[in-house]
N, C-alpha and C positions, 0 to 999 in steps of 0.2 A: 319404870318411872313414868308417871302420867304427864304428858306435855301440857304446858300452861295454855289455856284457851287464848286465841287471838283477841286483842283488844277490840271492843265493839266500835265500829265506825260511827262517827257522828252523823246526824241526819243530813247536814249539808253535803257530806261526802257521799252518802248513799243516794241522794236525790238532788244533784246540782242543778238540773234543769228546773225543778220545782222551786228551788231557792232563788234562781235568777228571775223567774217570772214573778215571784212574790216581791222581790226587790223592786222590779220595774213597776208593778202595780202599786206598791206602797208610795213610790215617788210620784206617780201620776196622781194618786188620790190626795197626797199632801199638797201638790201644786194646785189642784182643783179647789181644795178646801181654803187655801190661802186667798186665791182669787175670789172665791164665793163669799167668804166671811168679810173680807175687807172691801170688796167691790160690789157686793150684792149680786144676787142671781138675776133679778129681773127689774127693768125699769118700773118706777111707780106709775100706776095707771089710773084705776078707777077714781072718778070724781064724785062730788056730792051734787052735781047738777042733774036736773031732770032733762030728759030728751026733748021735752016740749015745754020748756020754761018760758018765763016772761022777763023783760027787763033788758038792761044793757050790761053784759058781763064780760069780763076778761078771764079766761081759764088758764090755769097753770098746768103745763105738761112737763113732768120731770123725767129726765133720763139720767140715771145714776149708775155708777159702776161699769164694769166691762160689758160691752154690747155683744151679747150672744145671739139674740133673736130680735125680730122686729114686730111680730104680731101684736103684743100688748100695746105698743105705741100706735100701730096702724088702726087697731080697734078703737082706741080712744079718739084718734083723729076723725074716724067715721062718726063717732058719737057727737063730737064737737061740730061737725059739719051739719048734722041733722038738727042740732039744738038751735032754734032761732034766737034764743036769748043770748047766746055766746057770740059776741061780735068780733073777737080777736083772741089770740092765744099768746102766751109767753112760754117759750121753750126754755126751761131751766136745766142746764147741763152741768153735771159733775161726773165726768167720765174720761178715762184715758184712752177711749176708743174700743176697738174690738174687731170682730170678724167683718170682712169686707162686704159681703152680700147684704147682711142685715143693716149695716150703716148706709149702704146705697139705697136700700128699699125705703128706709125712713126719709132719706134725703129727697127721693123722688115723690113720695107722698106729701111731704111738706111743700114741695114746689107746686103740686096740684092744689093743695089746700090754700096756698097763698093767693091763688087766683080768685078765691071766694071771700076769704077773710084775712086780715093782716096777721103776720107772724113776726114776733120780736124774740130775739134770742138773748138769754142772760146766762153768762158763764159764772160758775161758782169757783171752787178751788182749782179744778182741772177741767179743761175742755180741749183735749189734745188728740191729734190724729183723727180717728173716727169720730171722737167727741167734737172735734172742730168741724169735720165734714158735715155732720147733721145740722150744724148751725148755719151753713152757707145759704140755704134758701131764704133765711129771714130777711125782712125788709130793713132791719136795724139790729146790730149786734152790740151788746154791752159786755164789758169785762171789768173786774176790779184790777187795780194796778199790779197786784201780785198774783193774779190768776196765771196758771201755767197753761199755755196753749201752743198752737203750732204743731210740731212733730209731723209735718206733712211728708209722709213717706210710707213705705210698705215693708213688712218684715215677715220672714218665714224662717223657722228654726227646725233643726233636726238634731238628734243626739246619736253619737256613734258609740254603741256599747259593745262593739265587736271584740275589743281586747278583753273586756270583762268576761264575755262568754268563752273566749279562748282559754282564759285562766281557769274557768270553771269546767273546761273540757266539754263544752256544749257546742255542737256544730249545727248551723242553720242550713236547711235545704229549701230552695225556691224553685217553683215550677211556674213559668209565666208564658204569656202568648205575645207580648210586646216588649221591646227592649227597655222602654221607660216605665213599665208597669210597677217595678219595685224601686224606682228612683226615690230617694229620701228614706229608705228603710233604715231603722236605727241599728241594724246588724252589721253595717259596713260603712266605710267612708264614700262620699260622692265621687264619681269619676269626673274628669274635666268636662266631658260631654254633658253629663247630667247637671253639673253646676251651671254651665252655659244655658241649658234648657230652663232651669229655674230662674236664672237672671233675666232672661227674655220674658218669662211669665210675669215676674214682678215688675219689670219695666212697663209692660202693657197696663197693669193695674195702677201703677204710679201715674201713668199718663192720664188715666181716667180721673184720678184725683186732681191732677193739674187742670184738666179741662173744666171740671166743676168749679174749681177755684177761679179760673180766668173768667168764666161766664157769670159767676155769682158776684164777684167783687170788682169786675171791670179792670183787672190788672193787665198790664202789658205782658207779653210772653217772656220778656227779659226779667221782669219782676217776679213772675211766677217761678221761673227757674231758680232765682236767687233765694226765695223763701221756702222752696219745697225740697230742701236737702236733708230733711229729717231733724233739724234743730228745733228745740223748744224755745218759746219766747214768753216774757212776762206780758201782762196786759198792756203796760205802757209801750213796750217795744212793738207789740202787735198793732197798736193804734198808729205808731209812726210808720209802720210798713203797709198800712192799709188793709190789714187782716180783720180788723173790727172797726166799728164806727165811732164809739165813744167809751169813756170810762164811766162806770156807774154800777149801781147795785140792782137787786131784784125790784125794789120799789120804783126805781127810775124806768126799768123795763115795763112795768105795769102801766105807769103813767104814759109812756110812749105808745104802748099798744092801744090805750084808750083814745089818744089823740089821733092815731092813724085810722081808728074805727069811727071817728066822729062822735065819740061819747062826750057829752058835756058834763063837767064836774068829775068827781071821783068815781071810777067804775066799781061795780060790785065784783069781787074776786071769787072765783071758784077754785078752791084748793083741792089737791088730791085727797081722796078719802081714806086710802089705805096704802101703806108702805109694806113691801114684801122684804122680809129678812130671811136669813138662812134658817133659823130655828122655827120659823112659821111654816116652812114648806116640807116638814118631815112627812113621810107617807109616800103614796104612789107617785105624786107629782114630783117630789124631790128625787125619788129614785130614777124617774124618767129623765130628769134634767141632768143628774150626775152621769147617767149612762151616755147621754148625748155629749156631754163635755169630754168624757173619756174617749169616745169614738173620735171626736174632733181632734183631741190631742194626738191620737195614734195616726191620724191621716195627714199630718203636717199642713194644717190650714194656713192660708195667707191672711195677715192681719193689717188693719189700719190701727196700730196700737203703740202707744208710748209706754214702753215697759218700765222705764225708770220712775214712772209716777204711780204704778199699780199699788205698791206698798205704802205710798203716801196718800192715797185717795181716802178721804174721810167721808163719813155720812154728812151730807150738806143739810143745813137748816133751810129756812125759807129764803 
């Protein structure tokens, strides 16, 4: 009697490691797509202004979506500095924040820019965490009553998939030269020592945010400690706490920028010429950006980011 052949194993049973990696990759790509589509990949930059124009103009510089990089904004600020016709800028922010270093680079460049030309900030739907951080150099900050701002804090996340790999009978092997080199790996839980290490790291970055807040807004240390516990505030609450200067819309900010620049009458406004969206960036540039986002996700970056507002961030109008 011929024995019955053994039932063929399913693919995931034959290749558990491959399945695990595909699941992880799919989750990361889904996370990146959600952030990218709803938050935009890149701040709006290019404007319709000539580098050597004439007149008295106020330029609009938009920062929208999650802040992943600073170079587009820094490039536009350099253009505005060279353009003699641009007397002031309005920073229009609709962002829940983002990576720490790009937020700080934009902040520092705006501080330098303000020494030459006035800067006024106008908050749209959301200007929280890093989105608030980049507003701090402005001479005057406006927000709508219902704007979501604040979220002055730092966050870092890691995911423990160790139990999933154990269920799939996949074992990780790590070879390292320093005891903290694999701290934050998703393949196991943090040790108490590693958790303390990351807490100290985030504390230092948090203090950098607090220092910028204290210097820019002239708040007491006691007030800084009170408002920098990670809470979000409405525009009305932010005004009461001294985080912004007044309630107003983009037109109010443009008018204020003109006044600070000494422009008589209504200033000519230079609007962004192009807005970058997810579907406009297919090709080599998009592939490069997605790869960078993927690498950042795997490296457990530290964020000035209000996560609760990411999915509510909308494309702002003028």
